[in-house]
N, C-alpha and C positions, 0 to 999 in steps of 0.2 A: 504494500500500500504506500502510495506517495505521501510523504509527510509535508504538509503545507505550512507556511508561516501563518501564525495566528494574527488576526486583525489587531488585537490589543498590542502585540509586540510591534507591529508596523506603526501603529499610531504613536506608541511611546518612543520608538526610534525617531520618527518624524518630528515629534515634539522636542526631543533632545537636540536634533540637528538644527531646528529653528532657533532653539534657545542658545546653542553654541554660536551660531552665525550672528545672532543679535548681539550677544556679549562681545564677540570679536569685533564686529563693526563699531560698536559703542566705544570699546577701548581704543581702537586705532584712531577713530575720528576724534575722540576726546583728547588723546595725546597730541595730535596735530593742532587741533583748534585751541586747546588750552595754552599751548606754547605761544601761538600767535596772539592769543588774547592777552596773555601776561605781558608780552613785549609791547603790544599796542597800548595797554593800560599804563605800563611803566613810562613810555615816551610821553603819553598824555599828562601824567602826573609831573614828570620832569619839566615839561613845557610850562605847566601852570606855576610850578615852583620857581622856574627860571624867570618867568615874567614878573612874579612878585618881587624877587630879588632885584631884577633889572629896574623895576619901577622905584624901588627904595634907593638904589645907587644912582639913579638918574638925577636926583636932587642934591647930590653931594659930589665932592671931588674924590677921585680915585686915589686915595693915599692909604698906606698900610695901617696907620694907627686909627683912622676913622672907620674903615670897613669892619673891623672886628667888633666895633661898638654897635653897628647897625644890623648885622646879620648873625645868625646862630653859627657856632663853630661846627655843629653836627646837624645835618638835614636828614630827615627820615621821610620816606614815601610810603603811602598805604596802597599796596597792590593786592587785590583779591582778599582783602581783610587782614593782611599781614604787613607789618612795617619792615621796610628794607632800607638800609643806609645808602645814601647817594653821595658821590664825590662832587664837590663844588670847586670850580676854578674860575677866578675873575681875572681878566687881563684887559689892558687898555688897547686903544686903537693902534698902538705901535707893537701890539702882540707881546707885551711884557707882562709876565704874571704878577698881579698885584696881591692876590689872596687865594689860598686854597686850604681845605680841611683834610687834604690827602697827604698824610705824613710821610708815606713811603714814595712820594712822587719823584719820578726821574724827570727833573725840569728840562734837561736837554732833549730827552725823548718827547716830552710834551710840547716843547717849542717847535720841534720838527713836525709833530702831528698837526699843530695849529697852523703852521705855514702851508702844509699840504691839505687843502680844503676838502678835496673829493675823496681822499683816502680814508676808509673806515678804520677805526681802532679795533684791532682784533680782540675778541673776548669781552667787549663792552657794548652797552647801548648808550648812545650819546645824544645830547640835545643842546644846541647853541642858541642863545637869545641875545639880541643886541641891547646895549645900554644906551638909551637916547637922552640927549639934553632936553631941557624945557622947550627949546626952539626946534627940536626934531633932528638934530645932528647926532651922529654916533660917536660915542667917546670910549666905547669898550664893549666887552662881551661877557656874558655869564655862560659858563660851560659846565653842564651837569653830566655825570657818568655813572653808570651802574654796571656791575659785573654780571655777565650772563649766568655764571655758575650759581649766583644767589637765586636767580629765577628757576634754574634747573633743580636746585636743592629743594625749593618750595614745591616744584612740580612733582618731585619724587615723593615727598611726604604725602601729597594729595593722591598720587598714584597708589601708594601703599594702602591708604584709607579706602580708595576706590576698589582695589582688588579684594580687600577684606569684605567690603559691602557686597560686591558681586558674588563672592564665595557664599556668604550667608543667603543672599537672594537666590543663588543657584541651587543650594541644597533645599531651600524652601520650595522652589519651583519644581524640583525633582519629586519631592514628597507629594505636592499637589498633583503633578502629572500622573504618578502611580495611583493616587486615589481616583482621579478622573478616569484613568484607564480601567480600573476595576469597576467603577460605576457604569462605564460604557459596555464592557464585555460581559458582565454578569447577566444582564437581560438577554444578550445574544446567546450566551450559553444555555439559559433557561429555554429560550425559543428553540435552539438546536436540540436540546434534550427532549422537548415536547414533540418535535418533528420526527426524531429518531424512534421514539416510542409510540408513534401514531398508529392507531388502529380504528377503522371505521366502526367496528363493533363496540369498542369501549370508550370512544371519544364522544362524550355527550355534552361537555361543558362549552360555554361560550368563551373561548380563550382570548385573553387580552392582557398585554403588558402596559401598565400605565406609566410610561416614561416621558410622555409629552413631546416626543420627537419622531423621527422616521422609523425607529424600532417599534414604537407603538403602532404606527401605520402598517408596518410589515406584519405584526401580530394580528391586526385586524384583517389584512389581506389573507393571511393563513387561515383564520377562522372562517372567512367568507368562502375560501377554497374548499374547506372541509364541508361546509354546508352544501356546496354545489356537488361535491363528490357523494355525499350521503343521499342527496336528492337523485343524482344519477344512478346510484346503487339501487335505490327504491324503484326507480323507473325500470331498470333492467330486470329486477325481480318480478315486477308487475308484468313487464313485457313477456317474460318467459312463461309466467303463469297464464297470461291471456293467450299466448301463442299455443301453448299445450291444450288449452280449453278449445280454442278455435279449430285446432286440427283433430282433437280427440272426438268431438261431436260428429263430424262427417265420417271419420274412420269407424266409429261404432255403428253408424247407419250402414256403411258399406259392408262391414263385417256381418251385420245381422241379415241383410238381404242376400249376401253371398252364401251364408250358411243355409238359409231357407231354400235357395235354389239347389244347393248341393244335396240337401236332405230330401228334396222332392216335395217340400211343403207347398211351394207355389209352382203352378204349371200354367201353360197356355198364355192367356192375356195377362194374368197377374205376373207371370215371369217377365214378360216384356216390360211391364210397368216397373218391376223391380230393377231390371237392367237399366232402364232410363234413369231411375233414381240414383243408382250407383254411378252412372256417367255424370249426372248433374253434380253429385257430391264430389266426384273427382275434379270436375271443372272448378268447383268452388274452392277446393283445397289448392288446386294449381294457382288460381287467382290470388288466394291469400299468400301463398309462398312467394309468388312473383312480386307482390306488393311489399312483402317484408324484405325481400332481397333488394328491391329497388330503393326502399327507404333507407336501408343500411348503407348502400352505396352513396346516396345523397348526403348522408350525415358524416361519412368517414372518408370518402375519396373525392378530393377537390378536382382531380383531373376529369371527372365525369361531366363537368360543365364545359360546353363549347360556346364561347361568346362570339357573336358576330352582329353586324348592324341589321336590325329588324324593323319592319313597319308595324307599329302597334295596331293600326286599324285592320291589317290583314290577320294578325294573331287573334284578335277578337272575332273577326268574321269567320275564321276557320273553327274556332271553339264553338261559336253559335251554330255553325253548320253541323257539327258533330252531335250536339245535344238537341237539335231542333225536333227530330222525331219523338224524343222523350217528352218534350214540351207540348208537342201537338197531341200526343196521346192523352195528356192530362188537361188539355185545353188551357195551357199557361201561355200568356202573351209576354214577350220579352222586348222591352224598349231600350234603345241605346241613345243616351243623351251626352252632350258635350263633344269636344273635339278630340278624336283619337288619331288625327293625322300628324303623327310625329314619329321620329325614329329613335332608337336606343340600342345599346350594345347588350344583348340578352342571349340566352340559350332559348331560341324560339320554340322548340319542341316542348321544353319543360314549362315555359311560361304558358303555352297553350294548354298543357295538361293541368296546370294549376287552375286556369280559368274553367276548364271542363269540370274539374272536381268541385269547385265552388258552385258553379251553375247547376250541376247535378244535385248537389245537396239542397240548393235553393228550390229546385223543381219539386223535390220530395215534400217540402214543407209549405210551399206557396199555395195560395188559394186561386188567384187569377193572374197576378202580374209579377214580373221581375224587372227591375230597372238597373241598367249599367250606366254609371256616370264617370266622367273623366274631369280632373281638375289639374291645372298647371301651377306648380309651386317651384320655388328655388330652394334646394337643388334637386328636387325630385318630382315625379308624377304621382298623382293620387287617384286611385280607381275605387269606386264604391259599387258593390253588388247588393241590391236591396230586394228582399222578398216581402210579400204581404201576408205571411203566415202568422202563427201564434207567437212567434218570437222565442227567445231563450228562457229557460227556467232559471230560477235563482241559483247562482254559482256556476252555471254552465259556461260562462265566458272563459273561465280558467281551465275547463276540461275538454272543450270540443277539439282541441288540437292534440290531445293525448292519444297515444297508440291504443287502438281497440276500444276507444270510448264510442259508444253508440247512443244516439238519441232514440226517441220513440220509433222513428222510421229509418234508422241507420242501416248501413250495409255491413261492410267488413270492419269499419272503424279505423281504417288506415288512410282513407282519401285525404282528409284534412291534415293529417300528420305529414303526408307527402307534400301537400301544398305548402305548408309552413316551411319545410326543409328547402323547397325550391325557392321560395321568396327570400329566405335568409341566405341562401347560397348566392343570391344576386345582391347581397348587402342591403336587402330591403326589409320591410316590416309588414306584418299582417295582424290585425286585431278584429274582434267581433263584439258587437254589443246590440242591444235592442233599439229599434227605431222609436222615436218619440211618439209616433202614431201607432204603428203595429208592424210586426215582422222583425227581421234581423238584418243588420248591416255588416257586411264584410268589407273592411277598409284595407286596401293594399297601397303601400308606398314603395316605389321603385326609383332608384337613382337615375338621373338623366344620362350619366356616362360612367364607365368603369375604368 
């Protein structure tokens, strides 16, 4: 037996893959974006601090003894909620360093950097702000610097915190995923167990899993399927019982008359009558067997239908021609109303047989008239066959199409079953109900195209 992967395992693996990818994308994007954010925030803070210092120094002369009194020796910038020390250098317009809080400053290296305006200082973030006189002239610059390693150190601290948070979140998500997987697969297992232990004889309950999702819908579909199977099983049993009854009656009659002829009980004219009865009963049995075989093919072999373009008026005309002698015998008038001048893709012989079966049934129950009407709808044609008889008895609407169901004047009880199979084989629909005045109405719906 092939061992298949369980849906719960597939869902859990898919969940973990999505979780891992989401964490990976979050970590990578956060590392890149956070570094850029810190650098942007640091430069913004340095620019603000530099402008504040430049504004203060713009009102005074750039001398060593006066600068120390006006600005702080140590400047701190707040980046992402943390204070980071910045290096401040003040130099005049001749690029001579006037003041700095950077004790380990290599002045010669710094002078070289100041002279080379476009060359960045490796390992630092820098911001230069001009010091302007009250008249708008430039008398010097405030130069702020921050080491990148301080930002990276802060980022590492936050990375560690983030990893710990993701680890806790990951374990929590795994636990939740396992619980969700169990909650999803347990109803599936219950449904599978019910299906594996299914038996038409023992299965009487209305099975339903109340999960509020597609699994509940699946359980409802399974329960509906069981009902259809049980109904079909009952129909098959009834069919076999009725078939045996229909065949047993003429067989007993044939046997009785045959034994009477053999034993010499009947002679002369009586023997001739007995032989006629035997032949009639044989014909009746043959007709019943033929109809059973035909109905079985209609319901189980799709290839038996041969669709082609047919004229509906010709099909109706042929059906009327076939049953006209029977109608004349009972003095029944058949009126055709509506427009039957249209074409459709049907199995013409079978549609004609369906019409003949319905009309024959109507003739048996009609008193004087039968009406055939046609109505055009989208996307189907509708045909009504109405008789003026006594109509259907209570509850007969659900039984007339059952196999071997016979009304008061019925024949084999298979004609309307065959008719229904033919109409449904054309993706159509047939129903019957009582006319509001008197009699019964057979309503047929046939699609305009296949």
